[in-house]
C-alpha positions, 0 to 999 in steps of 0.5 A: 552544549549550546542552545542550538545543539540542545534544541535539535538533539534527540531526547534521551530514552529507551523507547521503540518507534513504529512507523507505518509507511504507505505510498502517498497521495496528493494533498488535494484533488486538484491539478496542481497538487496532483502535478506536485505528487506525480513529479516526485513519484515518477522521478523515483528511479525505483519507479521509472527505470529509464535513464533520467536524461531520457525520462525527465524531458518526457515527464516534465514536457508531456506527462506532467502537462497532461496527466494531472488534470485527468488524474485530479478528476479521478481523485475527486471521485474518491475524496472524503471529508478526511482527505484522500482515502489512502491517507485517511485509512493509514492514519486510522490504522496508526491510531488503532495500533497505538497502545497495542505494544505497550506504553513505550512503543510510539506509533506514527505513520508516513508517506513515501511521496508527499506528506507526512514525509518519512524523514520528518516522522523519523525525526519526530520519533527520535525526538520522542526518545525512540532509539529503535524504530521498526519500519512497517511498509504496508505492502504485503508483496515485496516490490522494488517500486514500493517496499524497497523505495520506502526503505531507500527513503528511510535509510537516506534520512537515517544516513543524515542523522548524527545519532542514528536509531537502530532500524528494522524493517517489516518483511513482506507478509504475502503468505503469512497465516494471519494475513491469509486468514484475515483476507479470507474472513473479509472476503467471506463476510463481504460475499455473504452480504451481497445479494448475489453469488459471484460466478468468479472472483478476480484478484487484481494486483497492481501491475509492474513492467515485465522487464522488472520481473525478468531482472529478478523482482519477486513481486509477481511470484509473491502475488501468485502465492497470495492468490493461491493461498487465499483461494485454498482458504476460500475453497475456490480458485481465483482469477489473477490479473494485474491493473494500472498499466503505464506507458508503452512497455510490456506489463504483467499479464493478464490485464484486469481490464481485459480480463473483466471484459473477457470474462463477460464475453465468455458468459460470466454474469456475476463477479466479485473483485478483490485487491489483495496487494493493497493494504488500504483502499485508494484511487486504484481500488475505489476509482480504477476497480470499483468504478471503471472495472464495473463499467468495463464488466457491465458494458461487456455483458456482465449483470452483477459486479461487486468490489470487495474492500481491502482490510483497511482499519477493520478490526481483523485488518488491525489484528493482522497488522498487530500480529505481523508487527509484534513478531518483528518487535520480539527482542525489543519488547517482551514476548507477551507485551502485545497480547497483554495490551490487546 
């Protein structure tokens, strides 16, 4: 074996990798960083299913010359000393899960778009002796534009490896009892801390084009199931809506912004909004819901508005992740490893 081969060969070992994967974020709340991020994100054929010959001129000639400045201002509203909330919280989730499954499970995190890149972190896990890797895409509900594209990037990276690790993927957990129980407990705790009782609770999920649902994507139905089960656990019905529309195509309805305004006009004075389709708080929850949503509801006549945070890296959120992940590690680690190391 020559020096180059020796330097790049994966470490021998019998370790397990756990890679948490989230969507991604710009490196900074600046137009240049946002432009680089959007160029990668909106070039993904899973995200925008318009033929590239038609889409790329629109993307590069119009969108990437207009949207980055506006989006950078929005990111600046939620940026923290740790950076993007999505990146910071995902990193903290990985830290909190380290050691939960035993010393032979190495926990890391990556982003589908931006940094740290999936291929880079897979190589790092392999270099640490991981010959089996569980990919945990942190999307409770499955969607081609989120879960599937994360898996695409994983399989592309593995396909380029000479020595490939065994790969498992975390199934969607939209109806998992641990997920519903954690959501319900989080909502109850946050409602208890409010100085008002909401007349309605809106469950806002990220939207997608209606055409995507018509072609067989299960996301919409899984969102509805999550909302139904959560409502049953809370003992009250939820108002379901879909946010973050983009472009002129018909998207899932009802839209969150229109729903908030409608409820206010119909006499609903106090409202709480939750985002059960997001594993961590991010631009879409902290700026679009907590800020824009508040302005829309109050501007339409509402009197009290509260955004209830995602599970994030709360103890209940981390415990839920540990539960659903441990189920997928069975056969790779001992059945009692997670409980014994908790």
